[in-house]
N, C-alpha and C positions, 0 to 999 in steps of 0.2 A: 605581629606576629606571622602574616601573611611571605612575606620576605623569607621567614627561616625553614631553609631546607625540610630539614627533616617534621614540620611540623605540615608541608605541604606534600609530602610524600605520603606521610599516614592521613590528611586529609582525603586524596585522590584514592587510593586502594583503598580503607574505609569505605569509603562512599561505593566503589566499583564491587567489595566483594557483598558489601549490604545488596547490592541492585543481583548480583548471581542469587545470594540466600532467596531474594524475592521471587525469580521466575522462578526457581527449583522449587519451592515450595506452592507454588501457582499450578507446575505440573505436576505435585504428588494429588493438592488437596481438588485440582477441576477435572479429573479424568473423564465424571460421568455427569448428565445434568443437559440443557437443551443450549446448541451451541450458538445460538445468538445468544442467550445470557454468558455463555462465556464467554465469547468472542469481545463481549459489553464489559465486563470484568479486566477480562486483557488490556483492552485498549485503555482502560480506567487506571491498573496499574501503571502501565506505560506510560503515559499522557504526568501522570506523577512524579516520576523517575524523571524524563525528561524538566520536568518543573526544577526539581530538584538540582539537577545539572545545572540548569540555567544561574538557576543564582549563584551554587556554587561557582561557576565561571566567568561570570559578573563580580563575586566578591576576591576571587584569586589571582583571574586574569591571566597574564603567559598563555602556556600552550591548550590550556582548557576551554580557548576564548573559538582557536584555531581550531581543535579538533571538535565541538561542537558542530561549528561553521561547515566540517567535511565530512561529519555523520549526517546533517540536515540533507546532504545530497545524496546519501547512500540507502536509498528504498529496495536496493537488492540484496542489503543484512540487515535493516533496520526495520523495525515497527511503524510503520506506517504516524501512527499516533505520536512514534519519538520524533519522527521526518518532520511533522508539520508545528510540534511547540518547539521547535528549535529552527525554525526558519526562519524568525525575527532577530536572532543574534546577532547583533552589530557586533563589528571590533571597537567598541567605544570606550573605553575605561578614563576614571577622572585622570587629571593632570599631575607631573611632579613636580614639586618646590622649583622654580626659577632658579635656583641657589645652586641645586642640583644640576640643572639644564646647565646652567653659565656655567661652573666647572666642567663640565666636558665639553664644551667649547672651545673655551680657552685650552685643557690640556689637548683636545686633539688637532689646535691648530697653531699650537706652543703660543699665544699674542695674547693680550689683551682685547677685546670684544671693541672699546671703543678705539683700535686701533685698526680694526676690519671694516667694521660697520656705522653707516652713519645714526643709523635707529634700529633696531632691533627692540619687536614686542616682545613684552615679561612676560606676559598671558598668549598660549600656543591657538592655534586657529583649529588645526585636528591633532586629536589627542588617539593613540591606539596602544592595544598591547607591546608592540618591537621600538617604534617611534615616535615621537612628535614634531609638529609641523609649529614651525614660527614665523613671521610675517618681516622682513626687515628691508632695508638700502645700503646698497654698496656706497662707498665715498663717491665713486662717481655718479648716484645719482637715480640708477637702477634699482628697480624692487625686485627681489630675489625672495623665494623662500628656502628655509633652515629648516633640512628635517636632522632631527637629534636626539641619537639611541636612547631609551631611557635608562635611567641611572638602575643598574641592578640586576637589568634585562638578560643578562647571559645566564647570570648564576639563577633566575629563574627559572630561565629553559631548561639547565642541566637538571635542575631537580624533577620538573617535572617530566621529562624525559626518561630518568631514571622508573619514579613511578610507575610511566609506560610499561619499561618493561616488567615492571611487576607484577602489570596487568596483563599485557602479554602469557608471560610465563602461566597466571591463573587461566585464561581462558581458555588457553589452550589444554591445559591438564580437567580442567572440571563442566567445558562447555561445549555445545556441540555446534557453536561459531567454528572452535580454536578448534575443531577435528577436520573443520570442510573445507577452511579456507588459511591461504598462506598467509599468516598474521607477522610472522617476522620481515618478511617481503612490506606489507605496507609498513611496519616501524620504521626499516631501512627508509623507505620513500620519505615520511615523512620528517625522521632525520634529518637528509639529506636538503629538503625543503626549506625545514626551519632552517639550517645553518646557514642556510645560503640569504635566507633573509638577512641572519643576523652580520652579515660582512657587506657594507652600503657599498664598496666599490664592487663587488658582485653585482649589486640594483643599478650600476653606473655604466654596466659591462652590457648589458640586457637593453637598457635605453639607447646604447650606441646602436645596439644592433637593430632594434625599432625603428630608431631615426633614419638608418640607411636604408631599412625595406618600404617608408616612406618618403625617402626622399623626392621623388620625381612626380606623389599625388600633395598635392595644396589643398584639399580637404581634410587630409591626416596631420592631426602636427604632434610633436615628440619636444615637450620643452627640450629649452637650449640647458645643459651643466656644466659648471664652472667648476673645469677641472684639478684647477689648483689649489682648492679648495675643500677636495672630497677625499676623505680618510673611511676607517673598519666603520666610523659612528658617527658621520656627519656628512652631509649631501646639500648642496648649494646650487639652488638652482632658478630659473627666471622664472616670475610670478606671471599667474595664468589667469586672467578674467575670463568669465562664463559661467555658465548655469549649468546641472547637473542635466542631461540628457534627456532623463523623463520628465524633466520642469514643465507641465505642460503648460503653464500660464506664461512662462518663457520663450514656446515653441510658436505659441499665437501671436505674443506682444510681437515679434520681430518676423512672424509669415515663414515660419521654416517650416515644411511640406513633411511631413510624419512618414509616408511611405517614400519618400528618401532618405531619409536617417534609418529607416528600418532597411530598408535594401542596403545601403552602406555599409551598418553597421555588421549585418550577415555576411557582407560580401568580405568584410574585413577581418573578421572571427573564422569563415570558410577560408578564404586566403591563406591566413596562416598559421591553420592544422595540417591543410592539406599540400598546397604549395610549398611552406617554405619547414612547416612542422617543426615550428618554433613561433609559440600563442601564449598569451596574456589571460594567466590562470585566476585572476580574480577581478574580472572585468565588471564588478556590479557599479550601478549609480553615483559615488562617490567618485569613483578613477575613469568615470568617461565625460568630460565635459564637454558644452557647444555653445560654441560663441557665436554671434547677432548675425556672419555671416552664412555660418550651416557648417563650419569649422568643427570639426571633430577632433580633444585632444585629447588624447591618452596621457594616465598616470599610474603612478606608483607601480615599478618593476620588479620587486621583489619578490613575486609568485610567476613562474613562469613554468612551462613545460615544452618538453620536444618530443617528438616522434621518432625515429628512426626510419631510414628510406622502407627498409622491409616492410615496418609495420605499414608503412603508408601503402603499400603495395595490395598487401590485405586488404587494408582498408578499399582500395580503389576496385576490389574484385566484390567484396562485399555491396558495395553501390553500385555496378553491373549486377547486380545479383537482384536487387533491389528494382532497376530498372526492370529485366527481363522477367521478374516474377520466377525467378531460379531458386526454390528453398532447398532444394539438396547442396549447390554453389552456395546459399546463403547458410546453412548450419561450416557447409569446411570451411568458409570463412572466418567463420566466428571463433572455427576451433583454430584454425590458424594461429587466429589472434592470442588464445589463453582465455576467453571469453568461455567457456566450457572445461569444467570439472575433468578429466580422464574417464568418470564412471558414468558421464551425464548418459541419460537414454535421448538419444539424437532426433529418434522418430518425432518421440515425444515434442521438444524442442520447435520442428520442422515444423507441424501441428499446431504449433503455439503462434509460430511464424506467419502462421498461412491465416491460419482464422486474424490476427490482428490485422495484416496489411492487409486481406483483402476488404477488410471493413472500412479500413480509412478510403485505399482507392475507389471504393465503391460508394464514397462518402456518404454508411452509412449515420459515419457521427449527426451527419447533421438533421437529421430525422428524431436523434434523441435527447430525450431529455436531464434535465440534471442527474436525478438520483439512478438513471440507470447508466450514463457516463461515470455515475461513483463508482456504481457495483461491477463497471466493467475496469475500472480502473484498481477497485479491489480485490480481484480476480487476476487479473495482472503479475500485483505484485505476489499473492500466493503463489503463484506459476511460480516466479523469481525464485521464492523463498525455500520451497518445495524443490525445483531440478536445481539438480547443480550449477547452477548458471553464476559463475562470479564475475567480480572485474577485477585485473592485475592489477595488481600496486602501479606498474607504469604507467595505466591509463586513470588512476585515480582523481588526480585532479583534473584533467581532460573532463570529468564527469562533472566534478565542482564548477569549472570552469563554462562547460555548452548550456550544465542548468542555470548559472546567474545569466549569462548573455541571452537564453528563453527567459525567461524572468523579466529582467531589461525591457525585450524586444514586446513582452507581452504587456507589458505597464503602458508604453507609448502606443502598439495600435493591437488591441486585444481580442481583436478577431483575424491575425495573420494567417495567411498560409503558408508552412515554412516551407514546403518543397515546391511551393512555384519561387519565393523570393531565394530562397538556394542553387533552384538548377541553375541562372547563369555560372557561375563561381563552377559548381561542379563539372558542368559541360565544360567550360575551361580545364578544368583538370585532367578530364579523360581524354582531351582530343589533344593533351603536349605534345609537343614533338617526341618529347623525351621518352611519354608515357609509351609513341606506336607500339614500338617492339614489343613491353609486356602487353600491351591488348592482340599483338598477332600470337604472343604464346599462349594465350589467355585461351583466344579464341580454338588455335591445334590444339591447346589439352584438350576445350571440350568434343572438338570432334573427333578427339582419340577417347574420347569417353565415351561420346554415341557407337562408335564403330566397335568398341570393347563390347559394350553391351547389344546392340547387334548381334556380334558372333556369339555371345554365349546366352542369347533367346531358346535355341530350343532345349537347350542344357538347363536351364532355366525354367521350364514348363513342365519337362518329364519330372524335374526334382519336387515341382509344386504340385505335380499331381499324384506322386509319390507320398510325398506328405500329408497330403488330403488324405491319401485312401488308409496312410499308418496312422493318422489323427481321427479317423473314422474309426477304428479298430480299436484304440487304445481307451477311445471314450465308450465307443459299448463295453469291452472286456471292466472299463472302472466302473460302471455301473452296472455287470453283475456282482463286482465282488464287493459292491456297495452293497446289495440284497442279501449278500450271503452275510455280509459282515453286520448288518443289521437283525438280520435270525438267528445268529450264532451270539449274541449280545442280549436280546429275548431270550433266547435261554439262557443266558448267566444272571440274568435278576432274576429269572423265574427258580431257578436250581438255590439261590441263592437265599431267597425267601424261603423256600420250601427247606431249605436248610437248616435255618434261625429257627424255624417253627418246629421243624422233626427236633432237633435240640434242647429246646425249649420244654417241647413235653416228656420226651425223654428225661430230663432231669426234675421235674417235678411228679413223675410214676414212679421213681427212683427214691427222691424225698419220700413219699406216702405209700413206701414199701409196698409199691406194686410193682416187684423184679421183671419180673415176665416178658412186661407189658413195655416196661423203660429200653429190654434189650432189644426190641421187638424197633422201638423208636430210634435207638442208637445206630441197628442196622440203616433205616431208613437214611440217618441223615450221613451216614458213611456213602451211603450210592448217590445219594443227591449231590454230596462234596466230591466224589469222581466225575458227576455227570459236569459241573462246574468249571472241574479243572480240565476239562477236556475239553469244551465249547472255549476258554482260555487260550488253551495252544492251540487252538483254530483261528482263534480271530489275529493271535503275533503271528501266526505263519503267516495268513493273507496282510498282514501289514508288511511281516519282512518280505516276501514275495514282491511289494511293489512299495516300496522304499523309499522312492524316486522325491525328489524336494516340495513339486508341485502335487504330487498327490497325499504325501505324509500334509503340508497346512490345507489339503482339501478335507482327508478324513478329520484331524485335528479340529 
């Protein structure tokens, strides 16, 4: 049943619609109340949704697992309770029957397995949503790993992408997230990445590129691939012995320096991103092996990311701005990288950057306890959700890669200082000969900006003085109008009460046959009503005279 296209689409879409309705109903029924209580109930709802998503993803497999891993890194759009619940979602699914995998191998290689391999395990050593890995030996005795695409995975991914398209349309139409983010671009990036993973020939091409990057580094290894047995659904590569890089017992047993491993992993990732613009987007512990001699082995190149040269220049500007503590330049760089939505409050973004970075530079975190750190993290995530800050689709997998490698480094060395370990690579990058002209242009731009500001300073001072005087006058006038409004509204209330009382008295006297007295009361009613209408017109004219948006908000 889980392989049926329409069943998968129904399960995914119905689950998403149910989540949307739950959020909508929560927002309607929790508008009033204590903030702490509402926040607690909201986190409970989101955590419940995340647990349901995880159960569904593990049952269906396919795209849901990768999407869950992706969402677990998106604190900018997802509630914290959701990301925490999905943080341990691993791409591990039950293996397919050996007969199906064997049939795929023989069909892709166009010959019986016995003609190719001296021995091949019937049980996979690793089983993920896209492919499975088997251990075997070639006829010449070399030990190899054979990666085989899961039977029927292409149809499953196609159904899941169809469901994702429906979800995107619903989100764009009915959710606030769909109105503030480019979900179409996010979907296209996801579709492009998953499509690449389904073609093992592309994974081989990426592996060759990484092998060229590290051909002169004897401490980083990329497995050798046997090109003659590589197809769209089959990969054959050399078997790699080693342990996960986060295996503390292995590191201690072979006396491998953790500080050295952390530094080398940091250098490796930053070099990929900053210097090469081509990075491994799935560097979890299962894809980073460590050998007894300390050699780092990279595996599984199905998910990679690229950063254009132009974007790397803006990243360079951003890093220089951090070093110089130039927060205006930081905001400019973030805007150039499309991290800020067009209607973002750049002044608020600058203040948030300044506050957060100053705390880090001054090492305020060192004197904070866990509770205060948790509060700061929640405030940062709340700011990201409230401000029009976005993660462009082209950087979506960079964010995932960054959070994954940070988790690996923190596991190896919990007290890591990321700025300190990243300084050598960043310095190398900034000092590259090819970057020298860009640095000079940046310096020239900074000097021109300073000169422009100096020339405009007298005009800005005069404008500031004029605006201050105008603001003072406007506030004084608004205060006077507020007093008159209160006067006329009090008059309205009094005349309305008088009108009702006089009308009721006149009606009572008329029913009691006191005709003359009732006519007198009706006359008083008319005069009181006239006074109410006059006061109403005064209030309406005052509001119309000062009908600016800000003033109306203040009056209402």
